[in-house]
C-alpha positions as YAML, in Angstrom:
chain: A
units: angstrom
residues:
- id: 1
  name: MET
  ca: [-12.72, -11.35, -9.69]
- id: 2
  name: ASP
  ca: [-10.03, -9.03, -8.17]
- id: 3
  name: ILE
  ca: [-7.15, -7.62, -10.34]
- id: 4
  name: VAL
  ca: [-3.99, -6.61, -8.86]
- id: 5
  name: TYR
  ca: [-1.02, -4.88, -10.68]
- id: 6
  name: ALA
  ca: [2.49, -5.82, -9.26]
- id: 7
  name: SER
  ca: [6.01, -5.43, -10.40]
- id: 8
  name: LEU
  ca: [9.39, -6.86, -9.72]
- id: 9
  name: HIS
  ca: [12.41, -4.47, -10.17]
- id: 10
  name: ARG
  ca: [15.47, -5.65, -11.92]
- id: 11
  name: ARG
  ca: [18.85, -6.00, -10.47]
- id: 12
  name: THR
  ca: [20.48, -5.22, -13.85]
- id: 13
  name: ARG
  ca: [19.50, -4.18, -17.42]
- id: 14
  name: ALA
  ca: [16.79, -5.77, -19.36]
- id: 15
  name: PRO
  ca: [17.93, -8.93, -21.41]
- id: 16
  name: ASN
  ca: [18.27, -8.93, -25.19]
- id: 17
  name: ASP
  ca: [15.08, -11.03, -25.30]
- id: 18
  name: PRO
  ca: [12.48, -9.66, -22.93]
- id: 19
  name: THR
  ca: [9.91, -11.97, -24.42]
- id: 20
  name: SER
  ca: [11.51, -15.17, -23.15]
- id: 21
  name: GLU
  ca: [12.13, -13.44, -19.84]
- id: 22
  name: LEU
  ca: [8.47, -12.64, -19.37]
- id: 23
  name: ALA
  ca: [7.46, -16.21, -20.21]
- id: 24
  name: GLU
  ca: [10.06, -17.65, -17.69]
- id: 25
  name: ALA
  ca: [8.61, -15.21, -14.96]
- id: 26
  name: LEU
  ca: [5.01, -16.16, -15.79]
- id: 27
  name: SER
  ca: [6.01, -19.82, -15.68]
- id: 28
  name: THR
  ca: [7.54, -19.38, -12.38]
- id: 29
  name: LEU
  ca: [4.46, -17.61, -10.80]
- id: 30
  name: TRP
  ca: [2.21, -20.48, -12.09]
- id: 31
  name: ALA
  ca: [4.68, -23.15, -10.63]
- id: 32
  name: HIS
  ca: [4.54, -21.51, -7.15]
- id: 33
  name: ALA
  ca: [0.80, -20.65, -7.19]
- id: 34
  name: ARG
  ca: [-1.37, -22.32, -4.52]
- id: 35
  name: LEU
  ca: [-4.92, -23.05, -4.43]
- id: 36
  name: GLU
  ca: [-5.53, -20.46, -1.77]
- id: 37
  name: ASP
  ca: [-3.90, -17.78, -3.88]
- id: 38
  name: GLY
  ca: [-7.04, -17.94, -6.20]
- id: 39
  name: LEU
  ca: [-4.89, -17.23, -9.13]
- id: 40
  name: GLU
  ca: [-7.05, -17.46, -12.33]
- id: 41
  name: HIS
  ca: [-5.01, -15.63, -15.01]
- id: 42
  name: VAL
  ca: [-1.76, -13.49, -15.22]
- id: 43
  name: SER
  ca: [-0.46, -11.22, -17.90]
- id: 44
  name: GLY
  ca: [2.82, -9.38, -17.94]
- id: 45
  name: ARG
  ca: [5.04, -6.90, -19.64]
- id: 46
  name: SER
  ca: [8.67, -6.51, -19.56]
- id: 47
  name: GLU
  ca: [10.19, -3.00, -19.18]
- id: 48
  name: TRP
  ca: [13.90, -1.90, -18.99]
- id: 49
  name: ASP
  ca: [13.81, -1.51, -15.25]
- id: 50
  name: ARG
  ca: [11.17, -4.06, -14.06]
- id: 51
  name: VAL
  ca: [8.63, -6.72, -15.15]
- id: 52
  name: ASP
  ca: [5.04, -5.85, -14.58]
- id: 53
  name: PHE
  ca: [2.17, -8.26, -13.83]
- id: 54
  name: LEU
  ca: [-1.58, -8.06, -14.04]
- id: 55
  name: MET
  ca: [-2.91, -10.88, -11.81]
- id: 56
  name: TYR
  ca: [-6.59, -11.87, -11.87]
- id: 57
  name: LEU
  ca: [-7.69, -13.65, -8.62]
- id: 58
  name: LEU
  ca: [-10.80, -15.21, -7.44]
- id: 59
  name: THR
  ca: [-12.68, -12.87, -5.03]
- id: 60
  name: HIS
  ca: [-12.61, -14.27, -1.42]
- id: 61
  name: ASP
  ca: [-15.43, -13.37, 0.99]
- id: 62
  name: CYS
  ca: [-14.04, -11.17, 3.56]
- id: 63
  name: GLY
  ca: [-16.27, -12.82, 6.23]
- id: 64
  name: THR
  ca: [-14.76, -16.20, 6.15]
- id: 65
  name: LEU
  ca: [-12.16, -17.61, 8.47]
- id: 66
  name: GLY
  ca: [-8.63, -17.07, 7.24]
- id: 67
  name: PHE
  ca: [-9.63, -14.28, 4.76]
- id: 68
  name: CYS
  ca: [-6.60, -12.67, 2.77]
- id: 69
  name: SER
  ca: [-6.92, -9.74, 0.63]
- id: 70
  name: ALA
  ca: [-6.04, -10.00, -2.94]
- id: 71
  name: VAL
  ca: [-3.07, -7.60, -2.47]
- id: 72
  name: TYR
  ca: [-1.74, -9.95, 0.26]
- id: 73
  name: ARG
  ca: [-2.20, -12.98, -1.76]
- id: 74
  name: VAL
  ca: [-0.18, -11.42, -4.74]
- id: 75
  name: ARG
  ca: [2.56, -10.23, -2.37]
- id: 76
  name: SER
  ca: [2.71, -13.77, -0.83]
- id: 77
  name: LEU
  ca: [2.97, -15.37, -4.30]
- id: 78
  name: LEU
  ca: [5.66, -13.00, -5.35]
- id: 79
  name: HIS
  ca: [7.66, -13.42, -2.27]
- id: 80
  name: ARG
  ca: [7.37, -17.17, -2.45]
- id: 81
  name: CYS
  ca: [8.37, -17.32, -6.11]
- id: 82
  name: HIS
  ca: [11.44, -15.00, -5.33]
- id: 83
  name: GLU
  ca: [12.47, -17.32, -2.35]
- id: 84
  name: ALA
  ca: [12.21, -20.49, -4.30]
- id: 85
  name: SER
  ca: [13.52, -19.50, -7.61]
- id: 86
  name: ALA
  ca: [17.39, -18.86, -8.29]
- id: 87
  name: LEU
  ca: [16.36, -17.35, -11.60]
- id: 88
  name: MET
  ca: [14.11, -14.83, -9.92]
- id: 89
  name: GLN
  ca: [16.71, -14.08, -7.26]
- id: 90
  name: ARG
  ca: [19.36, -13.41, -9.94]
- id: 91
  name: ARG
  ca: [17.19, -11.09, -12.09]
- id: 92
  name: TYR
  ca: [14.97, -9.23, -9.52]
- id: 93
  name: LEU
  ca: [15.29, -7.34, -6.26]
- id: 94
  name: PRO
  ca: [13.25, -9.10, -3.49]
- id: 95
  name: PRO
  ca: [9.65, -8.02, -3.41]
- id: 96
  name: ASP
  ca: [8.12, -6.47, -0.29]
- id: 97
  name: ALA
  ca: [7.17, -8.94, 2.35]
- id: 98
  name: PRO
  ca: [3.49, -9.73, 2.58]
- id: 99
  name: THR
  ca: [1.87, -7.59, 5.39]
- id: 100
  name: ASP
  ca: [-1.56, -7.84, 6.98]
- id: 101
  name: LEU
  ca: [-3.99, -4.96, 6.89]
- id: 102
  name: LEU
  ca: [-2.29, -3.40, 9.87]
- id: 103
  name: GLY
  ca: [1.09, -3.55, 8.25]
- id: 104
  name: VAL
  ca: [2.38, -6.33, 10.36]
- id: 105
  name: LYS
  ca: [5.03, -8.37, 8.48]
- id: 106
  name: GLY
  ca: [5.09, -12.03, 8.47]
- id: 107
  name: PHE
  ca: [1.35, -12.28, 9.12]
- id: 108
  name: ARG
  ca: [0.05, -15.52, 7.50]
- id: 109
  name: CYS
  ca: [-3.56, -16.26, 6.78]
- id: 110
  name: CYS
  ca: [-4.97, -19.39, 5.60]
- id: 111
  name: ALA
  ca: [-8.19, -21.37, 5.78]
- id: 112
  name: ALA
  ca: [-6.75, -23.67, 8.45]
- id: 113
  name: GLN
  ca: [-6.45, -20.90, 11.00]
- id: 114
  name: THR
  ca: [-8.57, -21.24, 14.09]
- id: 115
  name: PRO
  ca: [-10.29, -18.26, 15.74]
- id: 116
  name: GLN
  ca: [-8.65, -16.93, 18.88]
- id: 117
  name: ASN
  ca: [-10.93, -16.17, 21.86]
...
């Protein structure tokens, strides 16, 4: 199991009821999670300037075709959620774009990739 800590920074101050905000953010994460993300559990905490997540993911074998690190998968999930949810866009600044191990933005890895000779 891999554990990744991630945050989304607010555009404005925290709402009056941070509990409901956290529940909405967690629901949005689950709604946009994909099988290849390997998300098993997520918990969170609402702060005045951000919302924090602790994500538990299945460990992927680094020798398999299309391997993605846990950090990459979390960044991809947060980015996907932010792009798809008007609520997330209103509340939070965009997360960093997912990058591969070399720092290349827009790199996508998935089990469907074929090896290049």
